[in-house]
C-alpha positions in Angstrom: 2.4 -9.1 -20.1 5.3 -9.0 -22.6 7.6 -10.7 -20.1 4.9 -13.3 -19.3 4.5 -14.0 -23.0 8.3 -14.3 -23.3 8.4 -16.9 -20.4 5.5 -18.8 -21.9 7.1 -18.9 -25.4 10.7 -19.9 -24.2 11.5 -19.6 -20.5 15.2 -20.3 -21.2 15.5 -17.3 -23.5 13.2 -14.9 -21.4 14.7 -11.9 -19.8 14.5 -13.2 -16.2 17.1 -13.9 -13.6 19.1 -17.2 -13.8 17.5 -18.5 -10.6 14.0 -18.1 -12.0 15.1 -19.8 -15.3 16.4 -22.7 -13.3 13.2 -23.0 -11.2 11.0 -22.6 -14.3 12.9 -25.6 -15.9 12.1 -27.6 -12.8 8.4 -26.6 -13.0 8.3 -27.5 -16.7 9.7 -31.0 -15.9 7.1 -31.4 -13.2 4.5 -30.5 -15.8 5.5 -33.6 -17.7 6.0 -35.8 -14.7 7.4 -35.5 -11.2 9.9 -38.2 -12.2 11.2 -35.9 -15.0 12.9 -33.6 -12.6 16.6 -34.4 -12.9 19.5 -34.1 -10.4 21.1 -31.8 -13.0 18.1 -29.4 -12.9 18.2 -29.3 -9.1 22.0 -28.7 -9.2 21.5 -25.9 -11.8 18.9 -24.3 -9.5 21.2 -24.5 -6.5 24.1 -23.1 -8.6 21.8 -20.2 -9.4 21.3 -19.7 -5.6 17.9 -21.3 -5.3 17.4 -22.6 -1.8 16.0 -26.1 -1.0 12.8 -24.4 0.1 12.5 -22.5 -3.2 13.1 -25.8 -5.1 10.6 -27.6 -3.0 8.0 -24.8 -3.4 8.5 -24.8 -7.2 7.8 -28.5 -7.3 4.8 -28.2 -5.0 3.2 -25.3 -6.9 3.8 -26.8 -10.3 2.3 -30.1 -9.2 -0.7 -28.4 -7.6 -1.3 -26.4 -10.8 -1.1 -29.6 -12.9 -3.6 -31.3 -10.7 -6.0 -28.3 -10.7 -5.7 -28.0 -14.5 -6.4 -31.6 -15.1 -9.4 -31.4 -12.7 -11.0 -28.4 -14.5 -10.2 -29.9 -17.9 -11.9 -33.1 -16.9 -15.0 -31.1 -16.0 -14.9 -29.5 -19.4 -14.9 -26.0 -17.9 -14.5 -23.0 -20.2 -11.8 -20.4 -19.7 -11.8 -17.1 -21.5 -9.2 -16.8 -24.2 -9.0 -13.0 -24.0 -6.2 -11.9 -21.6 -8.2 -8.7 -21.0 -10.7 -10.7 -19.0 -7.9 -11.8 -16.6 -6.5 -8.3 -16.4 -9.9 -6.9 -15.5 -10.3 -9.5 -12.8 -6.8 -8.7 -11.4 -7.8 -5.0 -11.2 -11.0 -5.9 -9.5 -9.1 -7.9 -6.9 -6.6 -5.1 -6.4 -9.3 -2.5 -5.8 -12.0 -4.7 -4.0 -10.2 -7.7 -2.6 -11.5 -11.3 -2.6 -14.7 -10.7 -0.6 -17.8 -9.4 -2.4 -19.3 -6.3 -0.7 -22.1 -8.4 0.8 -19.6 -10.7 2.5 -17.7 -8.1 4.4 -17.5 -8.6 8.1 -20.4 -7.1 10.0 -18.3 -5.9 12.9 -19.6 -8.4 15.4 
């Protein structure tokens, strides 16, 4: 979590590889507007050895998250503020998967 907090606070100063920093800069630009992604940011990502597919996926994922966040915000949903809630959910997914026990295949 410490690394995630570093990235959230200042992705450019976080202890992550140069390629990830460059892709995070593109994602941050997408968060503002798709038109905010610059040729310089794409060139920096390519210089850090990001592939066109990685750049494409970064834009796609960032745009999808922006849309989903606006959707749930527009519905006035409530998200827990305590990171422990999310950590517990992650552990549950690791140990139990996505399907609840009653939804497991019946073997038919």
